[in-house]
DRENPA-3360 file (N, C-alpha, C; in nm, 2 decimals, always signed):
BEGIN
1 = MRHLILIA = +21.82/+13.55/-1.99/+21.74/+13.43/-1.99/+21.61/+13.45/-2.06 ~ +21.55/+13.57/-2.05/+21.43/+13.60/-2.12/+21.45/+13.60/-2.27 ~ +21.57/+13.65/-2.31/+21.60/+13.64/-2.45/+21.60/+13.50/-2.51 ~ +21.66/+13.41/-2.43/+21.68/+13.27/-2.47/+21.54/+13.21/-2.48 ~ +21.45/+13.24/-2.38/+21.32/+13.18/-2.38/+21.24/+13.23/-2.51 ~ +21.26/+13.36/-2.54/+21.19/+13.42/-2.65/+21.24/+13.36/-2.78 ~ +21.37/+13.34/-2.79/+21.42/+13.28/-2.91/+21.37/+13.13/-2.93 ~ +21.36/+13.06/-2.81/+21.31/+12.92/-2.82/+21.17/+12.92/-2.86;
9 = MLTFASSS = +21.09/+13.02/-2.81/+20.95/+13.02/-2.85/+20.93/+13.05/-3.00 ~ +21.01/+13.15/-3.05/+21.00/+13.18/-3.19/+21.05/+13.06/-3.28 ~ +21.15/+12.99/-3.24/+21.20/+12.88/-3.31/+21.09/+12.77/-3.32 ~ +21.03/+12.75/-3.20/+20.92/+12.65/-3.20/+20.80/+12.69/-3.29 ~ +20.77/+12.81/-3.28/+20.65/+12.86/-3.37/+20.69/+12.84/-3.51 ~ +20.81/+12.87/-3.55/+20.85/+12.86/-3.69/+20.85/+12.72/-3.74 ~ +20.90/+12.63/-3.65/+20.91/+12.49/-3.69/+20.78/+12.42/-3.69 ~ +20.68/+12.47/-3.61/+20.55/+12.41/-3.60/+20.48/+12.41/-3.73;
17 = HAADALPV = +20.50/+12.51/-3.81/+20.43/+12.51/-3.94/+20.47/+12.39/-4.02 ~ +20.60/+12.35/-4.03/+20.64/+12.23/-4.10/+20.59/+12.11/-4.03 ~ +20.58/+12.11/-3.90/+20.54/+11.99/-3.83/+20.39/+11.96/-3.85 ~ +20.31/+12.07/-3.88/+20.17/+12.05/-3.91/+20.14/+11.99/-4.04 ~ +20.24/+11.99/-4.13/+20.22/+11.94/-4.27/+20.21/+11.79/-4.27 ~ +20.12/+11.74/-4.35/+20.11/+11.59/-4.37/+20.17/+11.55/-4.50 ~ +20.25/+11.45/-4.50/+20.30/+11.40/-4.63/+20.20/+11.33/-4.71 ~ +20.19/+11.36/-4.84/+20.09/+11.30/-4.93/+20.16/+11.25/-5.06;
25 = EFPTADGI = +20.09/+11.17/-5.13/+20.14/+11.12/-5.26/+20.02/+11.09/-5.35 ~ +20.04/+11.11/-5.48/+19.93/+11.08/-5.57/+19.99/+11.07/-5.71 ~ +19.92/+11.00/-5.80/+19.98/+10.98/-5.94/+19.95/+11.09/-6.04 ~ +20.04/+11.10/-6.14/+20.01/+11.19/-6.25/+19.95/+11.10/-6.36 ~ +19.90/+11.17/-6.47/+19.84/+11.09/-6.58/+19.95/+11.01/-6.65 ~ +20.08/+11.06/-6.64/+20.18/+10.98/-6.72/+20.26/+10.89/-6.63 ~ +20.21/+10.86/-6.51/+20.26/+10.75/-6.43/+20.37/+10.79/-6.32 ~ +20.38/+10.92/-6.30/+20.48/+10.96/-6.19/+20.40/+10.97/-6.06;
33 = TVRGDAQG = +20.47/+10.92/-5.95/+20.41/+10.93/-5.82/+20.46/+11.06/-5.76 ~ +20.38/+11.16/-5.74/+20.42/+11.29/-5.69/+20.41/+11.29/-5.53 ~ +20.51/+11.34/-5.47/+20.50/+11.35/-5.32/+20.51/+11.50/-5.28 ~ +20.44/+11.53/-5.17/+20.44/+11.66/-5.13/+20.39/+11.67/-4.98 ~ +20.35/+11.79/-4.95/+20.30/+11.82/-4.81/+20.16/+11.89/-4.82 ~ +20.07/+11.86/-4.73/+19.94/+11.92/-4.73/+19.91/+11.98/-4.59 ~ +19.84/+12.09/-4.59/+19.81/+12.16/-4.47/+19.67/+12.22/-4.48 ~ +19.59/+12.23/-4.38/+19.47/+12.31/-4.38/+19.35/+12.23/-4.43;
41 = DGAHGVLL = +19.23/+12.28/-4.42/+19.12/+12.21/-4.46/+19.01/+12.30/-4.52 ~ +19.05/+12.42/-4.57/+18.95/+12.51/-4.62/+18.90/+12.47/-4.76 ~ +18.79/+12.54/-4.80/+18.73/+12.51/-4.93/+18.81/+12.58/-5.05 ~ +18.90/+12.67/-5.01/+18.98/+12.73/-5.11/+19.12/+12.67/-5.11 ~ +19.15/+12.60/-5.21/+19.28/+12.53/-5.22/+19.39/+12.62/-5.28 ~ +19.51/+12.60/-5.24/+19.63/+12.67/-5.29/+19.74/+12.57/-5.32 ~ +19.78/+12.57/-5.45/+19.89/+12.48/-5.49/+20.02/+12.56/-5.51 ~ +20.12/+12.51/-5.44/+20.25/+12.58/-5.44/+20.35/+12.50/-5.52;
49 = LHDEGGSA = +20.42/+12.57/-5.62/+20.51/+12.50/-5.72/+20.64/+12.57/-5.71 ~ +20.74/+12.49/-5.68/+20.88/+12.54/-5.66/+20.95/+12.56/-5.79 ~ +21.07/+12.62/-5.78/+21.16/+12.65/-5.90/+21.25/+12.53/-5.92 ~ +21.33/+12.54/-6.03/+21.43/+12.44/-6.06/+21.52/+12.42/-5.94 ~ +21.55/+12.30/-5.90/+21.64/+12.27/-5.79/+21.58/+12.29/-5.66 ~ +21.45/+12.33/-5.65/+21.39/+12.35/-5.52/+21.30/+12.23/-5.48 ~ +21.21/+12.25/-5.39/+21.13/+12.14/-5.34/+21.01/+12.20/-5.26 ~ +20.92/+12.12/-5.22/+20.81/+12.17/-5.14/+20.85/+12.24/-5.01;
57 = ADWAEFSG = +20.97/+12.20/-4.96/+21.02/+12.26/-4.84/+21.05/+12.41/-4.86 ~ +21.06/+12.46/-4.98/+21.08/+12.60/-5.00/+20.97/+12.69/-4.95 ~ +20.85/+12.62/-4.94/+20.73/+12.70/-4.91/+20.68/+12.67/-4.76 ~ +20.77/+12.61/-4.68/+20.72/+12.56/-4.55/+20.66/+12.67/-4.46 ~ +20.72/+12.78/-4.45/+20.67/+12.89/-4.37/+20.54/+12.94/-4.43 ~ +20.54/+12.97/-4.56/+20.43/+13.03/-4.63/+20.31/+12.94/-4.63 ~ +20.34/+12.81/-4.65/+20.23/+12.71/-4.64/+20.16/+12.71/-4.51 ~ +20.24/+12.71/-4.40/+20.18/+12.72/-4.27/+20.09/+12.84/-4.25;
65 = HLSQAGFR = +20.14/+12.95/-4.29/+20.06/+13.08/-4.28/+19.94/+13.08/-4.36 ~ +19.94/+13.02/-4.48/+19.82/+13.01/-4.56/+19.72/+12.92/-4.49 ~ +19.76/+12.80/-4.44/+19.67/+12.71/-4.37/+19.61/+12.78/-4.25 ~ +19.69/+12.86/-4.18/+19.63/+12.93/-4.06/+19.53/+13.04/-4.10 ~ +19.55/+13.09/-4.23/+19.45/+13.19/-4.28/+19.33/+13.12/-4.33 ~ +19.32/+12.99/-4.33/+19.19/+12.92/-4.37/+19.20/+12.85/-4.50 ~ +19.31/+12.84/-4.56/+19.32/+12.77/-4.69/+19.37/+12.63/-4.68 ~ +19.33/+12.55/-4.78/+19.38/+12.41/-4.79/+19.50/+12.42/-4.88;
73 = VLSVDLRG = +19.62/+12.38/-4.83/+19.74/+12.41/-4.91/+19.81/+12.28/-4.94 ~ +19.86/+12.27/-5.07/+19.94/+12.16/-5.11/+20.07/+12.21/-5.18 ~ +20.18/+12.17/-5.13/+20.31/+12.20/-5.19/+20.37/+12.07/-5.24 ~ +20.42/+12.06/-5.36/+20.47/+11.94/-5.42/+20.61/+11.94/-5.46 ~ +20.67/+11.82/-5.47/+20.81/+11.81/-5.53/+20.79/+11.76/-5.67 ~ +20.83/+11.85/-5.77/+20.82/+11.81/-5.91/+20.91/+11.69/-5.94 ~ +20.88/+11.63/-6.05/+20.97/+11.51/-6.09/+21.11/+11.55/-6.10 ~ +21.20/+11.46/-6.05/+21.34/+11.49/-6.05/+21.38/+11.58/-5.93;
81 = HGRTGGAA = +21.29/+11.60/-5.84/+21.32/+11.69/-5.72/+21.27/+11.62/-5.59 ~ +21.34/+11.65/-5.48/+21.29/+11.61/-5.35/+21.25/+11.47/-5.34 ~ +21.14/+11.45/-5.27/+21.09/+11.31/-5.24/+21.03/+11.24/-5.36 ~ +20.98/+11.32/-5.46/+20.93/+11.26/-5.58/+21.04/+11.19/-5.66 ~ +21.16/+11.25/-5.66/+21.28/+11.19/-5.71/+21.28/+11.16/-5.86 ~ +21.36/+11.07/-5.90/+21.38/+11.04/-6.04/+21.51/+11.11/-6.09 ~ +21.53/+11.08/-6.22/+21.66/+11.14/-6.28/+21.65/+11.29/-6.29 ~ +21.76/+11.35/-6.30/+21.76/+11.50/-6.32/+21.68/+11.53/-6.44;
89 = PNEEDWVK = +21.59/+11.62/-6.44/+21.50/+11.65/-6.55/+21.57/+11.71/-6.67 ~ +21.53/+11.66/-6.79/+21.58/+11.72/-6.91/+21.47/+11.81/-6.96 ~ +21.49/+11.87/-7.08/+21.39/+11.96/-7.13/+21.25/+11.89/-7.16 ~ +21.26/+11.77/-7.20/+21.13/+11.69/-7.22/+21.06/+11.67/-7.09 ~ +21.13/+11.64/-6.99/+21.07/+11.62/-6.85/+21.00/+11.75/-6.81 ~ +21.07/+11.86/-6.82/+21.01/+11.99/-6.77/+20.88/+12.02/-6.84 ~ +20.87/+12.00/-6.97/+20.75/+12.02/-7.04/+20.64/+11.93/-6.99 ~ +20.67/+11.81/-6.95/+20.57/+11.72/-6.90/+20.52/+11.75/-6.75;
97 = MTSEVKAG = +20.59/+11.84/-6.69/+20.56/+11.87/-6.55/+20.43/+11.94/-6.53 ~ +20.36/+11.98/-6.64/+20.22/+12.03/-6.62/+20.14/+11.91/-6.57 ~ +20.18/+11.79/-6.59/+20.11/+11.68/-6.53/+20.10/+11.68/-6.38 ~ +20.21/+11.72/-6.32/+20.22/+11.74/-6.17/+20.12/+11.85/-6.12 ~ +20.12/+11.96/-6.20/+20.03/+12.07/-6.17/+19.88/+12.02/-6.17 ~ +19.85/+11.95/-6.28/+19.71/+11.90/-6.30/+19.67/+11.80/-6.19 ~ +19.77/+11.72/-6.16/+19.74/+11.62/-6.05/+19.72/+11.68/-5.92 ~ +19.80/+11.78/-5.89/+19.79/+11.86/-5.76/+19.66/+11.93/-5.75;
105 = IAWLRSKG = +19.61/+11.99/-5.86/+19.48/+12.05/-5.86/+19.37/+11.95/-5.84 ~ +19.38/+11.83/-5.91/+19.28/+11.73/-5.89/+19.28/+11.68/-5.74 ~ +19.40/+11.67/-5.68/+19.41/+11.62/-5.54/+19.34/+11.72/-5.45 ~ +19.36/+11.85/-5.47/+19.30/+11.95/-5.38/+19.14/+11.94/-5.40 ~ +19.10/+11.93/-5.52/+18.95/+11.92/-5.55/+18.89/+11.79/-5.49 ~ +18.97/+11.68/-5.49/+18.92/+11.56/-5.44/+18.90/+11.57/-5.28 ~ +18.98/+11.66/-5.22/+18.98/+11.67/-5.08/+18.88/+11.78/-5.03 ~ +18.80/+11.84/-5.12/+18.70/+11.93/-5.08/+18.72/+12.08/-5.13;
113 = ATQVTLVG = +18.83/+12.11/-5.20/+18.86/+12.24/-5.25/+18.76/+12.27/-5.36 ~ +18.68/+12.37/-5.35/+18.58/+12.41/-5.45/+18.64/+12.51/-5.55 ~ +18.75/+12.57/-5.51/+18.83/+12.65/-5.60/+18.98/+12.64/-5.57 ~ +19.06/+12.67/-5.67/+19.20/+12.65/-5.65/+19.28/+12.77/-5.71 ~ +19.37/+12.82/-5.63/+19.47/+12.93/-5.68/+19.61/+12.87/-5.68 ~ +19.68/+12.91/-5.78/+19.82/+12.85/-5.80/+19.92/+12.96/-5.77 ~ +20.03/+12.92/-5.70/+20.14/+13.01/-5.67/+20.27/+12.94/-5.71 ~ +20.35/+13.00/-5.80/+20.47/+12.93/-5.84/+20.59/+13.02/-5.85;
121 = ARIGGSLA = +20.71/+12.96/-5.83/+20.83/+13.03/-5.83/+20.90/+13.00/-5.97 ~ +20.93/+13.11/-6.04/+21.00/+13.10/-6.17/+20.94/+13.00/-6.26 ~ +21.01/+12.89/-6.29/+20.95/+12.79/-6.39/+20.83/+12.72/-6.33 ~ +20.82/+12.71/-6.20/+20.70/+12.66/-6.14/+20.58/+12.75/-6.17 ~ +20.61/+12.88/-6.17/+20.50/+12.98/-6.21/+20.46/+12.96/-6.36 ~ +20.56/+12.93/-6.44/+20.53/+12.91/-6.59/+20.45/+12.79/-6.61 ~ +20.47/+12.68/-6.53/+20.39/+12.56/-6.54/+20.25/+12.59/-6.49 ~ +20.24/+12.67/-6.39/+20.11/+12.71/-6.34/+20.03/+12.79/-6.44;
129 = LQVASADP = +20.09/+12.88/-6.51/+20.02/+12.97/-6.61/+19.98/+12.88/-6.73 ~ +20.06/+12.79/-6.77/+20.03/+12.70/-6.88/+19.90/+12.62/-6.85 ~ +19.90/+12.56/-6.73/+19.78/+12.48/-6.69/+19.66/+12.57/-6.67 ~ +19.67/+12.68/-6.61/+19.56/+12.77/-6.58/+19.50/+12.82/-6.71 ~ +19.58/+12.84/-6.82/+19.53/+12.89/-6.94/+19.43/+12.80/-7.01 ~ +19.44/+12.67/-6.97/+19.35/+12.57/-7.02/+19.24/+12.52/-6.92 ~ +19.25/+12.58/-6.81/+19.15/+12.54/-6.70/+19.08/+12.67/-6.65 ~ +18.97/+12.71/-6.70/+18.90/+12.83/-6.66/+18.85/+12.83/-6.52;
137 = AISGVAVL = +18.85/+12.71/-6.45/+18.81/+12.70/-6.32/+18.91/+12.75/-6.22 ~ +19.04/+12.76/-6.26/+19.14/+12.81/-6.17/+19.11/+12.96/-6.13 ~ +19.11/+12.98/-6.00/+19.07/+13.12/-5.95/+19.17/+13.23/-5.98 ~ +19.30/+13.19/-5.98/+19.40/+13.29/-6.00/+19.54/+13.23/-6.00 ~ +19.64/+13.31/-6.05/+19.78/+13.26/-6.05/+19.87/+13.37/-6.01 ~ +19.96/+13.34/-5.91/+20.07/+13.43/-5.87/+20.20/+13.37/-5.91 ~ +20.29/+13.45/-5.96/+20.42/+13.40/-6.01/+20.53/+13.49/-5.94 ~ +20.62/+13.43/-5.87/+20.73/+13.50/-5.81/+20.85/+13.48/-5.90;
145 = SPVLSAHG = +20.91/+13.59/-5.95/+21.02/+13.59/-6.05/+20.99/+13.52/-6.18 ~ +20.90/+13.57/-6.26/+20.86/+13.50/-6.38/+20.97/+13.50/-6.48 ~ +20.96/+13.39/-6.57/+21.05/+13.38/-6.68/+20.97/+13.35/-6.80 ~ +21.01/+13.41/-6.92/+20.93/+13.39/-7.04/+20.95/+13.25/-7.10 ~ +21.07/+13.20/-7.08/+21.10/+13.07/-7.14/+21.22/+13.00/-7.06 ~ +21.20/+12.88/-7.03/+21.31/+12.80/-6.96/+21.28/+12.65/-6.98 ~ +21.39/+12.58/-7.02/+21.38/+12.44/-7.04/+21.27/+12.40/-7.13 ~ +21.23/+12.48/-7.23/+21.12/+12.44/-7.32/+20.99/+12.48/-7.27;
153 = VKLGGALA = +20.98/+12.53/-7.14/+20.85/+12.57/-7.09/+20.83/+12.72/-7.12 ~ +20.74/+12.75/-7.21/+20.73/+12.89/-7.26/+20.59/+12.95/-7.23 ~ +20.59/+13.08/-7.21/+20.46/+13.15/-7.17/+20.38/+13.19/-7.28 ~ +20.44/+13.20/-7.40/+20.37/+13.26/-7.52/+20.22/+13.21/-7.53 ~ +20.20/+13.08/-7.53/+20.07/+13.03/-7.55/+19.97/+13.05/-7.43 ~ +20.03/+13.08/-7.32/+19.95/+13.10/-7.19/+19.90/+13.24/-7.17 ~ +19.96/+13.34/-7.24/+19.93/+13.48/-7.21/+19.79/+13.52/-7.25 ~ +19.73/+13.45/-7.35/+19.60/+13.50/-7.39/+19.49/+13.48/-7.29;
161 = GLASRPTL = +19.51/+13.39/-7.20/+19.41/+13.37/-7.09/+19.43/+13.44/-6.97 ~ +19.53/+13.52/-6.96/+19.56/+13.59/-6.83/+19.46/+13.70/-6.79 ~ +19.40/+13.76/-6.89/+19.31/+13.87/-6.86/+19.17/+13.82/-6.80 ~ +19.15/+13.69/-6.81/+19.02/+13.64/-6.77/+19.02/+13.60/-6.62 ~ +19.13/+13.62/-6.55/+19.13/+13.58/-6.41/+19.24/+13.67/-6.34 ~ +19.23/+13.68/-6.20/+19.34/+13.75/-6.13/+19.47/+13.68/-6.15 ~ +19.57/+13.76/-6.19/+19.71/+13.72/-6.21/+19.81/+13.82/-6.15 ~ +19.90/+13.77/-6.08/+20.00/+13.86/-6.01/+20.14/+13.82/-6.04;
169 = FVASREDV = +20.23/+13.92/-6.06/+20.37/+13.89/-6.08/+20.45/+13.97/-5.98 ~ +20.55/+13.91/-5.92/+20.64/+13.97/-5.83/+20.79/+13.94/-5.87 ~ +20.87/+14.04/-5.86/+21.01/+14.03/-5.89/+21.10/+14.12/-5.80 ~ +21.23/+14.10/-5.80/+21.31/+14.19/-5.73/+21.39/+14.29/-5.82 ~ +21.44/+14.40/-5.77/+21.51/+14.50/-5.85/+21.63/+14.44/-5.91 ~ +21.70/+14.34/-5.85/+21.82/+14.29/-5.90/+21.80/+14.18/-6.01 ~ +21.67/+14.13/-6.02/+21.64/+14.03/-6.12/+21.59/+14.09/-6.25 ~ +21.69/+14.14/-6.33/+21.66/+14.21/-6.45/+21.57/+14.13/-6.54;
177 = ASLRAIDT = +21.61/+14.00/-6.56/+21.53/+13.91/-6.65/+21.39/+13.90/-6.61 ~ +21.35/+13.89/-6.49/+21.21/+13.88/-6.45/+21.14/+14.01/-6.46 ~ +21.21/+14.13/-6.44/+21.15/+14.26/-6.46/+21.12/+14.28/-6.61 ~ +21.21/+14.23/-6.69/+21.18/+14.24/-6.84/+21.07/+14.15/-6.88 ~ +21.06/+14.03/-6.82/+20.95/+13.94/-6.85/+20.82/+14.00/-6.81 ~ +20.81/+14.07/-6.70/+20.69/+14.13/-6.65/+20.65/+14.24/-6.75 ~ +20.75/+14.32/-6.80/+20.72/+14.43/-6.89/+20.66/+14.37/-7.02 ~ +20.72/+14.26/-7.07/+20.67/+14.19/-7.19/+20.53/+14.14/-7.17;
185 = IRSVVPSV = +20.50/+14.08/-7.06/+20.37/+14.03/-7.03/+20.27/+14.14/-7.02 ~ +20.30/+14.25/-6.96/+20.21/+14.36/-6.95/+20.19/+14.43/-7.08 ~ +20.28/+14.42/-7.17/+20.26/+14.48/-7.31/+20.16/+14.40/-7.38 ~ +20.14/+14.27/-7.35/+20.04/+14.19/-7.41/+19.91/+14.19/-7.34 ~ +19.92/+14.18/-7.20/+19.80/+14.18/-7.12/+19.82/+14.29/-7.01 ~ +19.78/+14.42/-7.04/+19.80/+14.53/-6.95/+19.73/+14.51/-6.81 ~ +19.63/+14.43/-6.80/+19.55/+14.42/-6.68/+19.61/+14.33/-6.57 ~ +19.72/+14.26/-6.60/+19.78/+14.18/-6.50/+19.83/+14.26/-6.38;
193 = GVAPPVES = +19.82/+14.20/-6.26/+19.87/+14.26/-6.14/+20.02/+14.25/-6.12 ~ +20.08/+14.36/-6.08/+20.23/+14.36/-6.06/+20.26/+14.43/-5.92 ~ +20.33/+14.36/-5.84/+20.37/+14.41/-5.71/+20.49/+14.50/-5.73 ~ +20.51/+14.61/-5.65/+20.63/+14.68/-5.65/+20.75/+14.59/-5.63 ~ +20.86/+14.62/-5.70/+20.98/+14.53/-5.69/+21.03/+14.51/-5.54 ~ +21.07/+14.39/-5.51/+21.14/+14.37/-5.38/+21.28/+14.40/-5.40 ~ +21.36/+14.44/-5.30/+21.49/+14.49/-5.32/+21.59/+14.38/-5.37 ~ +21.57/+14.25/-5.33/+21.66/+14.15/-5.37/+21.59/+14.01/-5.36;
201 = GAGAGLLS = +21.66/+13.91/-5.41/+21.61/+13.77/-5.40/+21.54/+13.73/-5.52 ~ +21.50/+13.60/-5.52/+21.43/+13.54/-5.64/+21.34/+13.43/-5.59 ~ +21.24/+13.40/-5.67/+21.15/+13.28/-5.64/+21.09/+13.29/-5.50 ~ +21.07/+13.18/-5.44/+21.01/+13.17/-5.30/+21.09/+13.25/-5.20 ~ +21.22/+13.27/-5.23/+21.30/+13.35/-5.14/+21.26/+13.50/-5.13 ~ +21.17/+13.55/-5.22/+21.12/+13.68/-5.21/+21.04/+13.70/-5.09 ~ +20.97/+13.60/-5.04/+20.88/+13.61/-4.93/+20.95/+13.65/-4.80 ~ +21.08/+13.62/-4.79/+21.15/+13.66/-4.67/+21.23/+13.79/-4.69;
209 = RAANLETD = +21.22/+13.85/-4.80/+21.30/+13.97/-4.83/+21.21/+14.10/-4.82 ~ +21.08/+14.09/-4.81/+21.00/+14.21/-4.80/+20.90/+14.19/-4.68 ~ +20.90/+14.29/-4.59/+20.82/+14.27/-4.47/+20.68/+14.24/-4.49 ~ +20.61/+14.30/-4.59/+20.47/+14.29/-4.61/+20.43/+14.19/-4.72 ~ +20.53/+14.14/-4.79/+20.49/+14.06/-4.91/+20.41/+13.94/-4.88 ~ +20.45/+13.86/-4.78/+20.38/+13.74/-4.75/+20.23/+13.77/-4.71 ~ +20.21/+13.87/-4.62/+20.08/+13.90/-4.58/+20.00/+13.95/-4.70 ~ +20.06/+14.04/-4.78/+19.99/+14.09/-4.90/+19.95/+13.98/-5.00;
217 = LINWVRGT = +20.04/+13.88/-5.01/+20.01/+13.77/-5.11/+19.90/+13.68/-5.05 ~ +19.90/+13.66/-4.92/+19.78/+13.59/-4.87/+19.65/+13.66/-4.89 ~ +19.66/+13.79/-4.87/+19.54/+13.87/-4.89/+19.50/+13.87/-5.04 ~ +19.60/+13.87/-5.13/+19.57/+13.86/-5.27/+19.50/+13.73/-5.30 ~ +19.55/+13.62/-5.25/+19.49/+13.49/-5.27/+19.35/+13.49/-5.22 ~ +19.32/+13.55/-5.11/+19.19/+13.56/-5.06/+19.10/+13.65/-5.15 ~ +19.16/+13.75/-5.22/+19.09/+13.83/-5.31/+19.05/+13.75/-5.44 ~ +19.13/+13.64/-5.47/+19.09/+13.56/-5.59/+18.96/+13.49/-5.56;
225 = QATAAESG = +18.93/+13.46/-5.44/+18.80/+13.40/-5.40/+18.69/+13.49/-5.43 ~ +18.71/+13.62/-5.40/+18.60/+13.72/-5.42/+18.57/+13.74/-5.57 ~ +18.67/+13.72/-5.65/+18.65/+13.74/-5.80/+18.62/+13.62/-5.88 ~ +18.63/+13.50/-5.81/+18.61/+13.37/-5.88/+18.47/+13.36/-5.94 ~ +18.37/+13.41/-5.86/+18.24/+13.40/-5.91/+18.21/+13.48/-6.04 ~ +18.30/+13.58/-6.06/+18.28/+13.67/-6.18/+18.35/+13.61/-6.30 ~ +18.43/+13.50/-6.28/+18.51/+13.45/-6.40/+18.43/+13.40/-6.51 ~ +18.31/+13.35/-6.47/+18.22/+13.29/-6.58/+18.16/+13.40/-6.67;
233 = TREAGATT = +18.16/+13.52/-6.62/+18.11/+13.63/-6.71/+18.21/+13.70/-6.79 ~ +18.34/+13.67/-6.76/+18.45/+13.73/-6.84/+18.48/+13.65/-6.96 ~ +18.51/+13.71/-7.07/+18.56/+13.65/-7.19/+18.71/+13.64/-7.20 ~ +18.76/+13.53/-7.25/+18.91/+13.52/-7.26/+18.96/+13.64/-7.34 ~ +19.06/+13.70/-7.30/+19.12/+13.82/-7.37/+19.06/+13.95/-7.33 ~ +18.95/+13.95/-7.25/+18.89/+14.08/-7.21/+18.99/+14.15/-7.12 ~ +18.99/+14.28/-7.12/+19.08/+14.36/-7.04/+19.01/+14.40/-6.91 ~ +19.03/+14.33/-6.80/+18.97/+14.35/-6.67/+19.08/+14.39/-6.57;
241 = DIETTGIR = +19.05/+14.49/-6.49/+19.14/+14.54/-6.39/+19.14/+14.44/-6.28 ~ +19.25/+14.36/-6.27/+19.26/+14.26/-6.16/+19.35/+14.30/-6.05 ~ +19.39/+14.42/-6.05/+19.48/+14.47/-5.94/+19.39/+14.52/-5.82 ~ +19.27/+14.54/-5.84/+19.18/+14.59/-5.73/+19.12/+14.48/-5.66 ~ +19.20/+14.41/-5.57/+19.15/+14.30/-5.50/+19.14/+14.33/-5.35 ~ +19.14/+14.45/-5.31/+19.12/+14.49/-5.17/+19.25/+14.52/-5.10 ~ +19.36/+14.50/-5.16/+19.49/+14.54/-5.10/+19.57/+14.62/-5.19 ~ +19.67/+14.69/-5.13/+19.76/+14.77/-5.21/+19.90/+14.73/-5.17;
249 = FGQN = +19.98/+14.67/-5.27/+20.11/+14.62/-5.24/+20.21/+14.73/-5.20 ~ +20.30/+14.69/-5.11/+20.41/+14.78/-5.08/+20.38/+14.89/-4.98 ~ +20.26/+14.88/-4.92/+20.22/+14.98/-4.82/+20.23/+14.92/-4.68 ~ +20.27/+15.00/-4.58/+20.27/+14.96/-4.45/+20.13/+14.97/-4.38;
% end
């Protein structure tokens, strides 16, 4: 009986994160109505961007934990996905999805976020990096399972700005393409942060595969707040050590 009660309590605690989320919608510059979920009310905003075929629901647990840690969190459904809907995206649509990222950032700022950190899975991370490269006010970018090029969304033009802000990449040992992408990125910008590989999984799914990864990522996001004030003194392309944010990945 005690086990049943404990299981029920854990189930309720897990589902309560999703229950706390409020559905929101807002327009993009090119006329798409984006739908997503918002949680928290902190001055530090976090925008969560899913991978191809995913949705805001991919981040339900992580979003709840971020909001409990004091962040204002927004997870969105990109065009052609989830509640935002629309036709299955083609290559032209994927390139335009930076509009969703920009609109999400604007929404967070309109609600009181004085700084914004982006977290994306695979191509969602690529979109985040592209937008951040043109917006020096973004505090940091974390990418789970990075890809150098997918559906016309390429990282080449975004790499130059990575050294000017905290940037973190995470991949699993079985995801050879992402590990190679990280090696390529580090060959261009050696100062980017890289977490030790997770044993398996990809994208947002990595958060459930490593015991400490979610907590470490939350601490890393908090660390971007500490370094945001310094961003104005860094020059684009400068080699700054952004791995020293107060935590060490992979340690118990």
